[in-house]
PDB file of N, CA, C, O and CB in Angstrom:
ATOM      1  N   MET A   1      93.910 -35.652 -33.467  1.00  0.00           N
ATOM      2  CA  MET A   1      93.281 -35.186 -34.671  1.00  0.00           C
ATOM      3  C   MET A   1      91.759 -35.425 -34.525  1.00  0.00           C
ATOM      4  O   MET A   1      91.312 -36.532 -34.226  1.00  0.00           O
ATOM      5  CB  MET A   1      93.875 -35.914 -35.934  1.00  0.00           C
ATOM      6  N   ASP A   2      90.991 -34.354 -34.747  1.00  0.00           N
ATOM      7  CA  ASP A   2      89.562 -34.556 -34.684  1.00  0.00           C
ATOM      8  C   ASP A   2      89.019 -35.010 -36.047  1.00  0.00           C
ATOM      9  O   ASP A   2      89.753 -35.092 -37.032  1.00  0.00           O
ATOM     10  CB  ASP A   2      88.867 -33.272 -34.226  1.00  0.00           C
ATOM     11  N   TRP A   3      87.736 -35.295 -36.070  1.00  0.00           N
ATOM     12  CA  TRP A   3      87.090 -35.867 -37.244  1.00  0.00           C
ATOM     13  C   TRP A   3      87.197 -34.960 -38.471  1.00  0.00           C
ATOM     14  O   TRP A   3      87.529 -35.427 -39.561  1.00  0.00           O
ATOM     15  CB  TRP A   3      85.634 -36.147 -36.943  1.00  0.00           C
ATOM     16  N   MET A   4      86.913 -33.643 -38.293  1.00  0.00           N
ATOM     17  CA  MET A   4      86.967 -32.729 -39.411  1.00  0.00           C
ATOM     18  C   MET A   4      88.387 -32.549 -39.943  1.00  0.00           C
ATOM     19  O   MET A   4      88.599 -32.437 -41.150  1.00  0.00           O
ATOM     20  CB  MET A   4      86.396 -31.398 -39.008  1.00  0.00           C
ATOM     21  N   ASN A   5      89.346 -32.522 -39.039  1.00  0.00           N
ATOM     22  CA  ASN A   5      90.755 -32.447 -39.504  1.00  0.00           C
ATOM     23  C   ASN A   5      91.125 -33.689 -40.316  1.00  0.00           C
ATOM     24  O   ASN A   5      91.846 -33.604 -41.311  1.00  0.00           O
ATOM     25  CB  ASN A   5      91.728 -32.300 -38.292  1.00  0.00           C
ATOM     26  N   GLY A   6      90.627 -34.825 -39.881  1.00  0.00           N
ATOM     27  CA  GLY A   6      90.881 -36.061 -40.642  1.00  0.00           C
ATOM     28  C   GLY A   6      90.280 -35.991 -42.038  1.00  0.00           C
ATOM     29  O   GLY A   6      90.920 -36.398 -43.007  1.00  0.00           O
ATOM     30  N   LEU A   7      89.063 -35.482 -42.152  1.00  0.00           N
ATOM     31  CA  LEU A   7      88.442 -35.339 -43.467  1.00  0.00           C
ATOM     32  C   LEU A   7      89.229 -34.352 -44.334  1.00  0.00           C
ATOM     33  O   LEU A   7      89.446 -34.613 -45.517  1.00  0.00           O
ATOM     34  CB  LEU A   7      86.978 -34.874 -43.323  1.00  0.00           C
ATOM     35  N   ASN A   8      89.662 -33.216 -43.758  1.00  0.00           N
ATOM     36  CA  ASN A   8      90.486 -32.267 -44.509  1.00  0.00           C
ATOM     37  C   ASN A   8      91.776 -32.903 -45.001  1.00  0.00           C
ATOM     38  O   ASN A   8      92.222 -32.647 -46.119  1.00  0.00           O
ATOM     39  CB  ASN A   8      90.807 -31.056 -43.651  1.00  0.00           C
ATOM     40  N   ARG A   9      92.369 -33.733 -44.154  1.00  0.00           N
ATOM     41  CA  ARG A   9      93.597 -34.401 -44.558  1.00  0.00           C
ATOM     42  C   ARG A   9      93.351 -35.357 -45.704  1.00  0.00           C
ATOM     43  O   ARG A   9      94.160 -35.432 -46.629  1.00  0.00           O
ATOM     44  CB  ARG A   9      94.205 -35.142 -43.388  1.00  0.00           C
ATOM     45  N   ILE A  10      92.242 -36.094 -45.661  1.00  0.00           N
ATOM     46  CA  ILE A  10      91.904 -37.002 -46.775  1.00  0.00           C
ATOM     47  C   ILE A  10      91.711 -36.195 -48.043  1.00  0.00           C
ATOM     48  O   ILE A  10      92.172 -36.603 -49.109  1.00  0.00           O
ATOM     49  CB  ILE A  10      90.621 -37.830 -46.461  1.00  0.00           C
ATOM     50  N   LEU A  11      91.033 -35.050 -47.950  1.00  0.00           N
ATOM     51  CA  LEU A  11      90.839 -34.225 -49.175  1.00  0.00           C
ATOM     52  C   LEU A  11      92.162 -33.780 -49.774  1.00  0.00           C
ATOM     53  O   LEU A  11      92.341 -33.823 -50.991  1.00  0.00           O
ATOM     54  CB  LEU A  11      89.983 -32.984 -48.860  1.00  0.00           C
ATOM     55  N   ARG A  12      93.104 -33.346 -48.914  1.00  0.00           N
ATOM     56  CA  ARG A  12      94.420 -32.936 -49.422  1.00  0.00           C
ATOM     57  C   ARG A  12      95.149 -34.095 -50.098  1.00  0.00           C
ATOM     58  O   ARG A  12      95.752 -33.932 -51.159  1.00  0.00           O
ATOM     59  CB  ARG A  12      95.278 -32.379 -48.281  1.00  0.00           C
ATOM     60  N   ILE A  13      95.082 -35.265 -49.468  1.00  0.00           N
ATOM     61  CA  ILE A  13      95.737 -36.438 -50.049  1.00  0.00           C
ATOM     62  C   ILE A  13      95.075 -36.805 -51.372  1.00  0.00           C
ATOM     63  O   ILE A  13      95.767 -37.139 -52.334  1.00  0.00           O
ATOM     64  CB  ILE A  13      95.687 -37.636 -49.072  1.00  0.00           C
ATOM     65  N   ASN A  14      93.746 -36.748 -51.434  1.00  0.00           N
ATOM     66  CA  ASN A  14      93.045 -37.041 -52.690  1.00  0.00           C
ATOM     67  C   ASN A  14      93.454 -36.073 -53.795  1.00  0.00           C
ATOM     68  O   ASN A  14      93.642 -36.484 -54.940  1.00  0.00           O
ATOM     69  CB  ASN A  14      91.529 -36.980 -52.481  1.00  0.00           C
ATOM     70  N   GLU A  15      93.595 -34.775 -53.456  1.00  0.00           N
ATOM     71  CA  GLU A  15      94.022 -33.800 -54.458  1.00  0.00           C
ATOM     72  C   GLU A  15      95.409 -34.124 -54.982  1.00  0.00           C
ATOM     73  O   GLU A  15      95.660 -34.008 -56.182  1.00  0.00           O
ATOM     74  CB  GLU A  15      94.002 -32.393 -53.874  1.00  0.00           C
ATOM     75  N   GLU A  16      96.311 -34.527 -54.101  1.00  0.00           N
ATOM     76  CA  GLU A  16      97.645 -34.925 -54.527  1.00  0.00           C
ATOM     77  C   GLU A  16      97.589 -36.178 -55.399  1.00  0.00           C
ATOM     78  O   GLU A  16      98.283 -36.268 -56.412  1.00  0.00           O
ATOM     79  CB  GLU A  16      98.542 -35.166 -53.310  1.00  0.00           C
ATOM     80  N   GLU A  17      96.771 -37.128 -55.006  1.00  0.00           N
ATOM     81  CA  GLU A  17      96.661 -38.363 -55.772  1.00  0.00           C
ATOM     82  C   GLU A  17      96.070 -38.109 -57.160  1.00  0.00           C
ATOM     83  O   GLU A  17      96.536 -38.685 -58.143  1.00  0.00           O
ATOM     84  CB  GLU A  17      95.805 -39.376 -55.015  1.00  0.00           C
ATOM     85  N   ILE A  18      95.054 -37.256 -57.249  1.00  0.00           N
ATOM     86  CA  ILE A  18      94.452 -36.944 -58.545  1.00  0.00           C
ATOM     87  C   ILE A  18      95.502 -36.235 -59.426  1.00  0.00           C
ATOM     88  O   ILE A  18      95.597 -36.533 -60.616  1.00  0.00           O
ATOM     89  CB  ILE A  18      93.167 -36.048 -58.365  1.00  0.00           C
ATOM     90  N   ALA A  19      96.271 -35.325 -58.874  1.00  0.00           N
ATOM     91  CA  ALA A  19      97.312 -34.638 -59.637  1.00  0.00           C
ATOM     92  C   ALA A  19      98.334 -35.647 -60.170  1.00  0.00           C
ATOM     93  O   ALA A  19      98.743 -35.560 -61.328  1.00  0.00           O
ATOM     94  CB  ALA A  19      98.012 -33.571 -58.762  1.00  0.00           C
ATOM     95  N   LEU A  20      98.743 -36.590 -59.342  1.00  0.00           N
ATOM     96  CA  LEU A  20      99.696 -37.596 -59.767  1.00  0.00           C
ATOM     97  C   LEU A  20      99.105 -38.479 -60.857  1.00  0.00           C
ATOM     98  O   LEU A  20      99.775 -38.777 -61.846  1.00  0.00           O
ATOM     99  CB  LEU A  20     100.137 -38.443 -58.582  1.00  0.00           C
ATOM    100  N   LEU A  21      97.865 -38.895 -60.686  1.00  0.00           N
ATOM    101  CA  LEU A  21      97.212 -39.735 -61.698  1.00  0.00           C
ATOM    102  C   LEU A  21      97.108 -38.985 -63.020  1.00  0.00           C
ATOM    103  O   LEU A  21      97.278 -39.589 -64.079  1.00  0.00           O
ATOM    104  CB  LEU A  21      95.808 -40.176 -61.222  1.00  0.00           C
ATOM    105  N   GLU A  22      96.835 -37.685 -62.984  1.00  0.00           N
ATOM    106  CA  GLU A  22      96.719 -36.909 -64.222  1.00  0.00           C
ATOM    107  C   GLU A  22      98.081 -36.826 -64.923  1.00  0.00           C
ATOM    108  O   GLU A  22      98.146 -36.886 -66.151  1.00  0.00           O
ATOM    109  CB  GLU A  22      96.173 -35.484 -63.924  1.00  0.00           C
ATOM    110  N   ARG A  23      99.154 -36.688 -64.162  1.00  0.00           N
ATOM    111  CA  ARG A  23     100.493 -36.686 -64.761  1.00  0.00           C
ATOM    112  C   ARG A  23     100.806 -38.045 -65.379  1.00  0.00           C
ATOM    113  O   ARG A  23     101.389 -38.127 -66.460  1.00  0.00           O
ATOM    114  CB  ARG A  23     101.560 -36.322 -63.707  1.00  0.00           C
ATOM    115  N   MET A  24     100.409 -39.119 -64.676  1.00  0.00           N
ATOM    116  CA  MET A  24     100.639 -40.472 -65.197  1.00  0.00           C
ATOM    117  C   MET A  24      99.817 -40.708 -66.463  1.00  0.00           C
ATOM    118  O   MET A  24     100.262 -41.408 -67.373  1.00  0.00           O
ATOM    119  CB  MET A  24     100.286 -41.532 -64.129  1.00  0.00           C
ATOM    120  N   LEU A  25      98.612 -40.120 -66.520  1.00  0.00           N
ATOM    121  CA  LEU A  25      97.748 -40.267 -67.675  1.00  0.00           C
ATOM    122  C   LEU A  25      98.449 -39.773 -68.932  1.00  0.00           C
ATOM    123  O   LEU A  25      98.332 -40.391 -69.991  1.00  0.00           O
ATOM    124  CB  LEU A  25      96.438 -39.513 -67.463  1.00  0.00           C
ATOM    125  N   ALA A  26      99.175 -38.668 -68.827  1.00  0.00           N
ATOM    126  CA  ALA A  26      99.867 -38.122 -69.962  1.00  0.00           C
ATOM    127  C   ALA A  26     101.010 -39.040 -70.445  1.00  0.00           C
ATOM    128  O   ALA A  26     101.440 -38.948 -71.595  1.00  0.00           O
ATOM    129  CB  ALA A  26     100.403 -36.753 -69.613  1.00  0.00           C
ATOM    130  N   MET A  27     101.487 -39.909 -69.569  1.00  0.00           N
ATOM    131  CA  MET A  27     102.599 -40.805 -69.916  1.00  0.00           C
ATOM    132  C   MET A  27     102.186 -42.231 -70.187  1.00  0.00           C
ATOM    133  O   MET A  27     103.025 -43.070 -70.513  1.00  0.00           O
ATOM    134  CB  MET A  27     103.601 -40.802 -68.827  1.00  0.00           C
ATOM    135  N   ALA A  28     100.879 -42.522 -70.054  1.00  0.00           N
ATOM    136  CA  ALA A  28     100.381 -43.889 -70.166  1.00  0.00           C
ATOM    137  C   ALA A  28     100.758 -44.465 -71.552  1.00  0.00           C
ATOM    138  O   ALA A  28     100.612 -43.784 -72.568  1.00  0.00           O
ATOM    139  CB  ALA A  28      98.827 -43.927 -69.949  1.00  0.00           C
ATOM    140  N   PRO A  29     101.237 -45.704 -71.583  1.00  0.00           N
ATOM    141  CA  PRO A  29     101.715 -46.275 -72.829  1.00  0.00           C
ATOM    142  C   PRO A  29     100.629 -46.711 -73.825  1.00  0.00           C
ATOM    143  O   PRO A  29     100.908 -46.904 -75.009  1.00  0.00           O
ATOM    144  CB  PRO A  29     102.559 -47.430 -72.516  1.00  0.00           C
ATOM    145  N   ASN A  30      99.381 -46.864 -73.332  1.00  0.00           N
ATOM    146  CA  ASN A  30      98.328 -47.297 -74.251  1.00  0.00           C
ATOM    147  C   ASN A  30      96.946 -46.865 -73.734  1.00  0.00           C
ATOM    148  O   ASN A  30      96.814 -46.375 -72.613  1.00  0.00           O
ATOM    149  CB  ASN A  30      98.375 -48.833 -74.438  1.00  0.00           C
ATOM    150  N   GLU A  31      95.939 -47.056 -74.564  1.00  0.00           N
ATOM    151  CA  GLU A  31      94.600 -46.600 -74.220  1.00  0.00           C
ATOM    152  C   GLU A  31      94.024 -47.363 -73.023  1.00  0.00           C
ATOM    153  O   GLU A  31      93.311 -46.782 -72.205  1.00  0.00           O
ATOM    154  CB  GLU A  31      93.681 -46.747 -75.421  1.00  0.00           C
ATOM    155  N   HIS A  32      94.320 -48.625 -72.919  1.00  0.00           N
ATOM    156  CA  HIS A  32      93.834 -49.413 -71.773  1.00  0.00           C
ATOM    157  C   HIS A  32      94.320 -48.808 -70.453  1.00  0.00           C
ATOM    158  O   HIS A  32      93.539 -48.657 -69.514  1.00  0.00           O
ATOM    159  CB  HIS A  32      94.304 -50.887 -71.887  1.00  0.00           C
ATOM    160  N   MET A  33      95.600 -48.465 -70.383  1.00  0.00           N
ATOM    161  CA  MET A  33      96.132 -47.841 -69.162  1.00  0.00           C
ATOM    162  C   MET A  33      95.517 -46.475 -68.923  1.00  0.00           C
ATOM    163  O   MET A  33      95.243 -46.114 -67.779  1.00  0.00           O
ATOM    164  CB  MET A  33      97.652 -47.714 -69.244  1.00  0.00           C
ATOM    165  N   ARG A  34      95.293 -45.701 -69.995  1.00  0.00           N
ATOM    166  CA  ARG A  34      94.653 -44.399 -69.828  1.00  0.00           C
ATOM    167  C   ARG A  34      93.246 -44.553 -69.294  1.00  0.00           C
ATOM    168  O   ARG A  34      92.811 -43.751 -68.467  1.00  0.00           O
ATOM    169  CB  ARG A  34      94.631 -43.639 -71.148  1.00  0.00           C
ATOM    170  N   MET A  35      92.518 -45.571 -69.750  1.00  0.00           N
ATOM    171  CA  MET A  35      91.159 -45.839 -69.262  1.00  0.00           C
ATOM    172  C   MET A  35      91.195 -46.152 -67.777  1.00  0.00           C
ATOM    173  O   MET A  35      90.386 -45.622 -67.016  1.00  0.00           O
ATOM    174  CB  MET A  35      90.510 -47.008 -70.041  1.00  0.00           C
ATOM    175  N   ILE A  36      92.115 -47.002 -67.354  1.00  0.00           N
ATOM    176  CA  ILE A  36      92.223 -47.349 -65.949  1.00  0.00           C
ATOM    177  C   ILE A  36      92.541 -46.093 -65.126  1.00  0.00           C
ATOM    178  O   ILE A  36      91.933 -45.880 -64.077  1.00  0.00           O
ATOM    179  CB  ILE A  36      93.308 -48.434 -65.740  1.00  0.00           C
ATOM    180  N   LEU A  37      93.468 -45.272 -65.578  1.00  0.00           N
ATOM    181  CA  LEU A  37      93.812 -44.077 -64.850  1.00  0.00           C
ATOM    182  C   LEU A  37      92.651 -43.089 -64.782  1.00  0.00           C
ATOM    183  O   LEU A  37      92.432 -42.465 -63.743  1.00  0.00           O
ATOM    184  CB  LEU A  37      95.008 -43.425 -65.481  1.00  0.00           C
ATOM    185  N   ARG A  38      91.903 -42.940 -65.879  1.00  0.00           N
ATOM    186  CA  ARG A  38      90.724 -42.046 -65.878  1.00  0.00           C
ATOM    187  C   ARG A  38      89.689 -42.571 -64.865  1.00  0.00           C
ATOM    188  O   ARG A  38      89.072 -41.781 -64.151  1.00  0.00           O
ATOM    189  CB  ARG A  38      90.085 -41.949 -67.325  1.00  0.00           C
ATOM    190  N   ASN A  39      89.501 -43.882 -64.801  1.00  0.00           N
ATOM    191  CA  ASN A  39      88.569 -44.453 -63.830  1.00  0.00           C
ATOM    192  C   ASN A  39      89.040 -44.165 -62.394  1.00  0.00           C
ATOM    193  O   ASN A  39      88.227 -43.849 -61.525  1.00  0.00           O
ATOM    194  CB  ASN A  39      88.426 -45.979 -64.055  1.00  0.00           C
ATOM    195  N   MET A  40      90.315 -44.272 -62.158  1.00  0.00           N
ATOM    196  CA  MET A  40      90.860 -44.009 -60.841  1.00  0.00           C
ATOM    197  C   MET A  40      90.662 -42.524 -60.464  1.00  0.00           C
ATOM    198  O   MET A  40      90.350 -42.205 -59.316  1.00  0.00           O
ATOM    199  CB  MET A  40      92.357 -44.390 -60.799  1.00  0.00           C
ATOM    200  N   ILE A  41      90.846 -41.640 -61.434  1.00  0.00           N
ATOM    201  CA  ILE A  41      90.624 -40.212 -61.193  1.00  0.00           C
ATOM    202  C   ILE A  41      89.145 -39.950 -60.847  1.00  0.00           C
ATOM    203  O   ILE A  41      88.836 -39.193 -59.926  1.00  0.00           O
ATOM    204  CB  ILE A  41      91.047 -39.380 -62.438  1.00  0.00           C
ATOM    205  N   THR A  42      88.252 -40.585 -61.599  1.00  0.00           N
ATOM    206  CA  THR A  42      86.814 -40.448 -61.345  1.00  0.00           C
ATOM    207  C   THR A  42      86.467 -40.907 -59.952  1.00  0.00           C
ATOM    208  O   THR A  42      85.707 -40.233 -59.258  1.00  0.00           O
ATOM    209  CB  THR A  42      86.005 -41.239 -62.366  1.00  0.00           C
ATOM    210  N   GLU A  43      87.002 -42.034 -59.520  1.00  0.00           N
ATOM    211  CA  GLU A  43      86.727 -42.579 -58.195  1.00  0.00           C
ATOM    212  C   GLU A  43      87.220 -41.659 -57.103  1.00  0.00           C
ATOM    213  O   GLU A  43      86.512 -41.418 -56.125  1.00  0.00           O
ATOM    214  CB  GLU A  43      87.361 -43.940 -58.042  1.00  0.00           C
ATOM    215  N   GLU A  44      88.427 -41.142 -57.257  1.00  0.00           N
ATOM    216  CA  GLU A  44      88.977 -40.233 -56.261  1.00  0.00           C
ATOM    217  C   GLU A  44      88.150 -38.922 -56.195  1.00  0.00           C
ATOM    218  O   GLU A  44      87.914 -38.376 -55.117  1.00  0.00           O
ATOM    219  CB  GLU A  44      90.463 -39.924 -56.587  1.00  0.00           C
ATOM    220  N   SER A  45      87.733 -38.453 -57.345  1.00  0.00           N
ATOM    221  CA  SER A  45      86.915 -37.230 -57.397  1.00  0.00           C
ATOM    222  C   SER A  45      85.581 -37.428 -56.711  1.00  0.00           C
ATOM    223  O   SER A  45      85.106 -36.545 -55.998  1.00  0.00           O
ATOM    224  CB  SER A  45      86.688 -36.795 -58.843  1.00  0.00           C
ATOM    225  N   GLU A  46      84.978 -38.582 -56.925  1.00  0.00           N
ATOM    226  CA  GLU A  46      83.684 -38.902 -56.272  1.00  0.00           C
ATOM    227  C   GLU A  46      83.885 -39.026 -54.751  1.00  0.00           C
ATOM    228  O   GLU A  46      83.055 -38.545 -53.981  1.00  0.00           O
ATOM    229  CB  GLU A  46      83.078 -40.239 -56.853  1.00  0.00           C
ATOM    230  N   GLU A  47      84.944 -39.645 -54.330  1.00  0.00           N
ATOM    231  CA  GLU A  47      85.238 -39.770 -52.890  1.00  0.00           C
ATOM    232  C   GLU A  47      85.365 -38.369 -52.309  1.00  0.00           C
ATOM    233  O   GLU A  47      84.793 -38.097 -51.253  1.00  0.00           O
ATOM    234  CB  GLU A  47      86.554 -40.605 -52.636  1.00  0.00           C
ATOM    235  N   SER A  48      86.083 -37.489 -52.953  1.00  0.00           N
ATOM    236  CA  SER A  48      86.246 -36.124 -52.469  1.00  0.00           C
ATOM    237  C   SER A  48      84.905 -35.401 -52.405  1.00  0.00           C
ATOM    238  O   SER A  48      84.657 -34.655 -51.457  1.00  0.00           O
ATOM    239  CB  SER A  48      87.217 -35.356 -53.364  1.00  0.00           C
ATOM    240  N   ARG A  49      84.044 -35.604 -53.385  1.00  0.00           N
ATOM    241  CA  ARG A  49      82.728 -34.958 -53.384  1.00  0.00           C
ATOM    242  C   ARG A  49      81.917 -35.398 -52.159  1.00  0.00           C
ATOM    243  O   ARG A  49      81.299 -34.569 -51.490  1.00  0.00           O
ATOM    244  CB  ARG A  49      81.958 -35.294 -54.688  1.00  0.00           C
ATOM    245  N   VAL A  50      81.922 -36.699 -51.871  1.00  0.00           N
ATOM    246  CA  VAL A  50      81.175 -37.210 -50.735  1.00  0.00           C
ATOM    247  C   VAL A  50      81.740 -36.654 -49.435  1.00  0.00           C
ATOM    248  O   VAL A  50      80.980 -36.285 -48.540  1.00  0.00           O
ATOM    249  CB  VAL A  50      81.199 -38.741 -50.719  1.00  0.00           C
ATOM    250  N   ILE A  51      83.030 -36.592 -49.321  1.00  0.00           N
ATOM    251  CA  ILE A  51      83.656 -36.053 -48.103  1.00  0.00           C
ATOM    252  C   ILE A  51      83.269 -34.574 -47.911  1.00  0.00           C
ATOM    253  O   ILE A  51      82.943 -34.147 -46.804  1.00  0.00           O
ATOM    254  CB  ILE A  51      85.210 -36.203 -48.177  1.00  0.00           C
ATOM    255  N   ARG A  52      83.313 -33.803 -49.012  1.00  0.00           N
ATOM    256  CA  ARG A  52      82.882 -32.382 -48.910  1.00  0.00           C
ATOM    257  C   ARG A  52      81.441 -32.265 -48.468  1.00  0.00           C
ATOM    258  O   ARG A  52      81.107 -31.388 -47.671  1.00  0.00           O
ATOM    259  CB  ARG A  52      83.056 -31.664 -50.256  1.00  0.00           C
ATOM    260  N   GLU A  53      80.578 -33.139 -48.973  1.00  0.00           N
ATOM    261  CA  GLU A  53      79.172 -33.132 -48.536  1.00  0.00           C
ATOM    262  C   GLU A  53      79.063 -33.447 -47.049  1.00  0.00           C
ATOM    263  O   GLU A  53      78.292 -32.813 -46.329  1.00  0.00           O
ATOM    264  CB  GLU A  53      78.346 -34.150 -49.351  1.00  0.00           C
ATOM    265  N   LEU A  54      79.819 -34.405 -46.603  1.00  0.00           N
ATOM    266  CA  LEU A  54      79.785 -34.737 -45.196  1.00  0.00           C
ATOM    267  C   LEU A  54      80.253 -33.533 -44.342  1.00  0.00           C
ATOM    268  O   LEU A  54      79.682 -33.245 -43.290  1.00  0.00           O
ATOM    269  CB  LEU A  54      80.665 -35.978 -44.925  1.00  0.00           C
ATOM    270  N   MET A  55      81.276 -32.859 -44.810  1.00  0.00           N
ATOM    271  CA  MET A  55      81.829 -31.711 -44.067  1.00  0.00           C
ATOM    272  C   MET A  55      80.822 -30.549 -44.027  1.00  0.00           C
ATOM    273  O   MET A  55      80.767 -29.806 -43.047  1.00  0.00           O
ATOM    274  CB  MET A  55      83.163 -31.239 -44.715  1.00  0.00           C
ATOM    275  N   MET A  56      80.036 -30.399 -45.087  1.00  0.00           N
ATOM    276  CA  MET A  56      79.050 -29.321 -45.139  1.00  0.00           C
ATOM    277  C   MET A  56      77.734 -29.701 -44.515  1.00  0.00           C
ATOM    278  O   MET A  56      76.852 -28.857 -44.357  1.00  0.00           O
ATOM    279  CB  MET A  56      78.820 -28.902 -46.549  1.00  0.00           C
ATOM    280  N   GLY A  57      77.588 -30.973 -44.153  1.00  0.00           N
ATOM    281  CA  GLY A  57      76.346 -31.431 -43.552  1.00  0.00           C
ATOM    282  C   GLY A  57      75.253 -31.689 -44.561  1.00  0.00           C
ATOM    283  O   GLY A  57      74.082 -31.782 -44.192  1.00  0.00           O
ATOM    284  N   ASN A  58      75.613 -31.808 -45.840  1.00  0.00           N
ATOM    285  CA  ASN A  58      74.623 -32.015 -46.887  1.00  0.00           C
ATOM    286  C   ASN A  58      74.557 -33.469 -47.307  1.00  0.00           C
ATOM    287  O   ASN A  58      74.259 -33.760 -48.466  1.00  0.00           O
ATOM    288  CB  ASN A  58      74.932 -31.145 -48.084  1.00  0.00           C
ATOM    289  N   HIS A  59      74.823 -34.372 -46.410  1.00  0.00           N
ATOM    290  CA  HIS A  59      74.765 -35.779 -46.736  1.00  0.00           C
ATOM    291  C   HIS A  59      73.383 -36.341 -46.448  1.00  0.00           C
ATOM    292  O   HIS A  59      72.600 -35.703 -45.745  1.00  0.00           O
ATOM    293  CB  HIS A  59      75.822 -36.548 -45.964  1.00  0.00           C
ATOM    294  N   LYS A  60      73.072 -37.489 -46.960  1.00  0.00           N
ATOM    295  CA  LYS A  60      71.769 -38.113 -46.778  1.00  0.00           C
ATOM    296  C   LYS A  60      71.896 -39.465 -46.063  1.00  0.00           C
ATOM    297  O   LYS A  60      71.430 -40.487 -46.566  1.00  0.00           O
ATOM    298  CB  LYS A  60      71.077 -38.292 -48.133  1.00  0.00           C
ATOM    299  N   ASP A  61      72.518 -39.456 -44.910  1.00  0.00           N
ATOM    300  CA  ASP A  61      72.657 -40.671 -44.122  1.00  0.00           C
ATOM    301  C   ASP A  61      73.095 -41.859 -44.984  1.00  0.00           C
ATOM    302  O   ASP A  61      72.372 -42.843 -45.137  1.00  0.00           O
ATOM    303  CB  ASP A  61      71.344 -40.990 -43.422  1.00  0.00           C
ATOM    304  N   TYR A  62      74.276 -41.734 -45.528  1.00  0.00           N
ATOM    305  CA  TYR A  62      74.792 -42.802 -46.410  1.00  0.00           C
ATOM    306  C   TYR A  62      74.826 -44.120 -45.641  1.00  0.00           C
ATOM    307  O   TYR A  62      75.451 -44.231 -44.586  1.00  0.00           O
ATOM    308  CB  TYR A  62      76.223 -42.448 -46.953  1.00  0.00           C
ATOM    309  N   MET A  63      74.143 -45.105 -46.194  1.00  0.00           N
ATOM    310  CA  MET A  63      74.121 -46.427 -45.593  1.00  0.00           C
ATOM    311  C   MET A  63      75.304 -47.251 -46.077  1.00  0.00           C
ATOM    312  O   MET A  63      75.908 -47.997 -45.306  1.00  0.00           O
ATOM    313  CB  MET A  63      72.808 -47.141 -45.912  1.00  0.00           C
ATOM    314  N   ASP A  64      75.632 -47.114 -47.350  1.00  0.00           N
ATOM    315  CA  ASP A  64      76.763 -47.832 -47.925  1.00  0.00           C
ATOM    316  C   ASP A  64      77.769 -46.825 -48.426  1.00  0.00           C
ATOM    317  O   ASP A  64      77.400 -45.939 -49.197  1.00  0.00           O
ATOM    318  CB  ASP A  64      76.315 -48.777 -49.067  1.00  0.00           C
ATOM    319  N   PRO A  65      79.026 -46.917 -48.026  1.00  0.00           N
ATOM    320  CA  PRO A  65      80.006 -45.976 -48.539  1.00  0.00           C
ATOM    321  C   PRO A  65      80.178 -46.142 -50.060  1.00  0.00           C
ATOM    322  O   PRO A  65      80.072 -47.245 -50.595  1.00  0.00           O
ATOM    323  CB  PRO A  65      81.351 -46.169 -47.820  1.00  0.00           C
ATOM    324  N   VAL A  66      80.446 -45.022 -50.734  1.00  0.00           N
ATOM    325  CA  VAL A  66      80.645 -45.098 -52.177  1.00  0.00           C
ATOM    326  C   VAL A  66      82.101 -45.217 -52.554  1.00  0.00           C
ATOM    327  O   VAL A  66      82.442 -45.195 -53.736  1.00  0.00           O
ATOM    328  CB  VAL A  66      80.054 -43.896 -52.844  1.00  0.00           C
ATOM    329  N   PHE A  67      82.951 -45.340 -51.579  1.00  0.00           N
ATOM    330  CA  PHE A  67      84.389 -45.434 -51.860  1.00  0.00           C
ATOM    331  C   PHE A  67      84.969 -46.624 -51.124  1.00  0.00           C
ATOM    332  O   PHE A  67      86.167 -46.886 -51.222  1.00  0.00           O
ATOM    333  CB  PHE A  67      85.127 -44.132 -51.453  1.00  0.00           C
TER     334      PHE A  67
END
């Protein structure tokens, strides 16, 4: 597996994880759990954004990973 294929695989996994978290959000028993799930969705979405930027070459030499 080359580097770009690895990034594509991570994006697909992130999409699946976000979809699962969104389904869980609808079933969360209380607001605290919904808040945690929303934060998890935000983190996964941000990770996907950074990966897409890396794939397009629009990154700014990230010194510290954001995920």
